[in-house]
N, C-alpha and C positions, 0 to 999 in steps of 0.2 A: 574558888570564886566562880560564880556563874558568868559565862561568857555569851550566852544567848539571851533572847528576850524573855520576859515573863509572859506566858501564853495569854494571860488575861489583860495585858497592858493595852492601852488605847492604840488602835491602828494595827495591831499585830495580826497577821494572817498566818494560819497554820496550813502549810501545804500538805498534800496527802502523804508525803514521805516523812512528815513530822518536823521538817525544817520550819523555822519561824522567821518571818520577814515583816518589818514594820513599814507601812505606808503612811505618809502624812503630807500635809500642805505646809509649805515653808512660810506662807504669809501668817499662819497662826502662831509662829514662834516655836521654840523648842519645847517639847513636852517634858513633864517631870520624869525623873528616873535617869538611868544610866545613858551615856552617850553611845552612839553607834561605834562599831569598830570599822565599818565600811559603809560608804554612802554612794548611791547612784542618783544624780540630780538631773532632772529632765526639764530644761528651761531653754527659752529662746536666746538668752544671754548668759554669760558665765555666772555661776553661783557665787555667793559670798564665801570667803575662806572658812574652813572648818578645821578642828583640831584632830581629825581622824583621816585616814586614807579615803579618798573619794574619786569618783569619775563623773565628768559632765558629759551628757549626751545632748547635743543641741536639738531641741524639740519645741517648736513654737506652740503656744496655747491653742487648743482645739484642732490641732493638726496632727501630722505624723512626724516621726524622727527625720531629720535632714539626711543622716547617713544610715540608711536602713541596713547596710551590710555590717555596721558596728553593733547592732542591737543583739543579735544572737550570741556573739562572743562575750559581750558585756553582761548579759543576763546569765549566761552560763557561769561566768566568774562570780557573780552575786550569789547564784544558787550554790556553788561550791563553798563559798565563804560562809553561807548561812548554816552550814553543818556544824560550825564551831564558833561562830561569831555573831555579833549583832549587826545585821544588814538592814539598812534603811533605803527605801525608794521614795523619792519625793519630787513634787512639782510645786507650782504656786498654790493651787487650791487642794491638791491631794486626791482628786477624783478622776479627771479625764486622762491625763498622761500617766499619772501614777497607777490608776486602775488598769489602763491598757498594758503598762509594763508588768504589773502584777499578774494579769491574765496570761501574758506571754511567759512569765516566770512559772506559772502553773502548768503551762504546756511543757516547758523544760522539765518540770517535775513529773510529767506523765499524764496530765489531764488532757483529754482529747480537745483539739482546738475548737470544735463546735460547742463544747461545754464550758470552756474556760471563762467566758464573760459571766455566765450564770454562777459559776463557782465563786468568782471574786465578788459578785454582787451579794451572794448569800453569806459569804464569810468575811468580807472586808467592809464594803459600803454599798448600800442598795442602789446608789446612783453612779457607781464606778463605770468607767468607759462611756464617755458622753456623746460621741458623734457616730454617725453611720460609718464614716471612714475608719475610725478607731475600731469599731466592732468588726468590720471587714478585715482590717489588718490582723486582728487576733485570729479570726477564722482561717486565715491563710498562712499564719505563722508556723514555720517548720524549722526549728533550730537543729543544727547539726549536733549530734551526740547527746540528744535529750535522754532523760532517765527512762522514759517509757517506750 
């Protein structure tokens, strides 16, 4: 049984390591296909309950995460789980906060921080990472124990 995402499924980002992670907007509702095995939800308020293991990272719309120290360890966990499972990263619309987190996840995977926003815009959504502050956050992101 396949435990990772179909590479051509909507919202799936292939990281340079080959790991697959799905980004999406929660307001659009769940997409067709298998459920995640792990979710990271980037919202200003607690997310609705889901039937899979998940983590909530408090993150207001158009802003940065409230607990910046939690971001690196959480994205490292998501990156590790993506090797064998279906990891989903989501916010309300699926572009700003999700794009920022996916760009940081690309840094965990070894993409240079200065190139991570362009990588996510090219391979996930052309309007990912919406604000100046989010772009700057990615450019300065340095996770402990990254792959690269």
